[in-house]
C-alpha positions as CSV (number, residue, x, y, z in Angstrom):
1,M,-15.0,-160.5,141.8
2,S,-17.6,-163.9,141.0
3,V,-17.7,-167.0,142.9
4,R,-18.1,-170.0,140.2
5,N,-19.3,-173.2,140.4
6,I,-16.6,-175.6,141.4
7,V,-16.8,-178.8,138.5
8,T,-17.4,-182.4,140.5
9,L,-16.1,-185.9,140.2
10,G,-18.1,-187.2,137.0
11,N,-17.8,-184.0,135.1
12,E,-16.0,-185.3,132.2
13,T,-14.5,-181.6,132.2
14,L,-12.4,-182.8,134.8
15,R,-10.7,-185.2,132.7
16,K,-8.9,-183.3,129.9
17,K,-6.0,-181.5,129.8
18,S,-5.9,-177.7,130.1
19,K,-4.8,-175.8,127.7
20,P,-1.4,-173.0,127.7
21,V,-3.2,-169.9,128.5
22,V,-1.6,-167.6,125.2
23,D,-3.2,-163.9,126.5
24,F,-2.1,-162.6,129.5
25,D,-5.2,-159.9,129.4
26,E,-7.8,-158.7,131.1
27,S,-10.2,-162.3,130.5
28,L,-7.1,-163.9,132.2
29,G,-7.3,-161.3,135.4
30,T,-10.8,-161.6,136.0
31,L,-10.5,-165.7,136.0
32,L,-7.7,-165.6,138.3
33,D,-9.6,-163.4,140.5
34,D,-12.6,-164.9,140.3
35,M,-10.4,-168.5,141.0
36,K,-9.1,-167.0,144.1
37,Q,-12.4,-165.4,145.5
38,T,-14.4,-169.2,144.9
39,M,-11.4,-170.9,146.4
40,I,-11.8,-168.4,149.5
41,E,-15.5,-168.7,149.8
42,K,-15.3,-172.9,149.2
43,N,-12.8,-172.7,151.9
44,G,-9.9,-174.3,150.0
45,M,-6.1,-174.1,149.8
46,G,-6.0,-174.2,146.2
47,I,-8.0,-174.5,142.9
48,S,-7.2,-174.6,139.0
49,A,-9.1,-173.0,136.1
50,V,-10.6,-176.7,134.9
51,Q,-12.1,-177.0,138.6
52,V,-14.1,-173.6,137.4
53,G,-14.7,-175.2,133.9
54,V,-12.2,-173.4,132.1
55,L,-9.4,-175.7,130.2
56,R,-6.6,-173.2,131.0
57,R,-3.1,-173.7,132.6
58,A,-4.1,-171.5,135.5
59,L,-4.2,-172.2,139.2
60,I,-3.7,-170.0,142.1
61,A,-2.9,-171.7,146.1
62,E,-2.6,-169.7,149.4
63,K,0.9,-170.2,151.0
64,E,0.9,-171.1,154.7
65,D,1.3,-167.4,155.3
66,G,-1.8,-165.9,153.7
67,D,-0.4,-164.8,150.9
68,F,-1.6,-166.5,147.3
69,L,0.5,-167.5,144.6
70,E,-1.1,-167.1,141.1
71,V,0.8,-169.9,138.3
72,I,0.3,-169.8,134.8
73,N,1.2,-172.6,132.2
74,P,3.5,-174.2,135.1
75,T,6.4,-176.9,134.3
76,I,8.0,-178.9,136.9
77,L,11.6,-178.3,136.8
78,E,12.5,-180.5,140.0
79,T,11.0,-183.2,142.5
80,K,12.6,-184.5,145.7
81,G,11.7,-186.4,148.4
82,K,7.9,-188.5,149.2
83,V,5.6,-188.0,151.8
84,K,2.5,-189.4,152.4
85,K,-0.3,-187.0,154.0
86,S,-4.3,-186.6,153.8
87,E,-5.2,-184.8,150.7
88,G,-9.1,-183.7,150.1
89,C,-10.6,-181.7,147.0
90,L,-12.9,-179.1,146.1
91,S,-14.1,-181.3,143.0
92,V,-14.3,-184.4,145.5
93,P,-16.1,-183.0,148.5
94,G,-16.2,-185.2,151.7
95,F,-13.4,-187.5,150.5
96,Y,-10.3,-187.7,151.8
97,T,-7.1,-189.9,151.6
98,E,-3.6,-190.2,152.0
99,V,-1.7,-189.3,148.6
100,E,2.3,-189.9,148.4
101,R,3.7,-186.5,147.0
102,P,7.4,-185.1,146.5
103,E,8.7,-183.5,149.9
104,Y,9.8,-180.5,147.4
105,V,9.1,-179.4,144.1
106,K,10.6,-176.8,141.5
107,I,8.8,-174.5,139.3
108,E,8.8,-172.4,136.2
109,A,5.7,-170.6,135.4
110,Y,4.2,-167.3,134.7
111,D,2.7,-164.2,136.3
112,R,-0.9,-163.0,135.6
113,H,1.1,-160.1,133.5
114,G,3.7,-162.9,131.4
115,N,6.0,-162.5,133.4
116,K,8.2,-166.0,133.8
117,F,9.8,-166.9,137.3
118,E,11.1,-170.2,139.2
119,Y,9.5,-171.2,142.9
120,E,10.7,-173.8,144.4
121,T,8.7,-174.9,147.9
122,E,8.5,-177.9,150.0
123,G,6.0,-179.4,152.6
124,Y,2.6,-178.8,152.6
125,F,2.8,-176.0,149.6
126,A,4.6,-178.5,147.6
127,R,1.9,-180.6,148.0
128,C,-0.8,-178.1,147.2
129,I,1.1,-177.2,143.8
130,C,1.5,-180.6,142.8
131,H,-2.4,-181.5,143.2
132,E,-3.4,-178.7,141.3
133,I,-0.8,-179.0,138.7
134,D,-2.3,-183.0,138.2
135,H,-5.6,-181.2,137.8
136,L,-4.3,-179.3,134.7
137,N,-3.4,-182.7,133.6
138,G,-6.6,-184.1,134.1
139,I,-5.7,-185.9,137.1
140,L,-7.1,-186.3,140.4
141,F,-5.9,-186.8,144.0
142,V,-8.4,-190.2,144.0
143,D,-6.5,-191.8,140.6
144,L,-3.6,-191.7,142.9
145,T,-4.5,-194.6,145.8
146,K,-6.5,-197.8,146.5
147,A,-8.9,-196.0,148.5
148,G,-9.2,-193.2,145.8
149,Q,-10.3,-196.1,143.2
150,E,-13.0,-197.6,145.4
151,Y,-14.3,-194.2,146.3
152,K,-14.9,-193.8,142.6
153,K,-16.2,-197.0,142.2
154,K,-19.0,-196.7,145.0
155,K,-19.6,-193.6,143.2
156,G,-19.9,-194.8,139.9
157,V,-17.4,-192.9,138.2
158,Q,-14.5,-192.6,136.3
């Protein structure tokens, strides 16, 4: 496992929509292992492949019990509720703002071996999953609030 460089705000890669994973092979396993190691090393709670410069629909998030969920080619099936809480991001170091996210989310996705599964969660972990799926679509949490818009303007980035 290797620690990869984190792509940060201002890098156009973060604004691109990630492509679906089609090969569930050893290189995907290496990417996921490296993403996990990078997330742990950088004290993150979740990370998407785009954040390490790879435009593939893959993410990893740490559950509240300390276990990790690997998610490939996720589709949101259902959301419920809305909660506004503070968020940060490895790709926007040092900036935090309140973002409204669903209280509950149900997704369909694949594991590293290509096995399809459904997963549902609420609270903190629902927020984390939605944040990382946004990354796969070229959306950053700073895009979702007035404070985030002001931060981007101050930094001179989109």
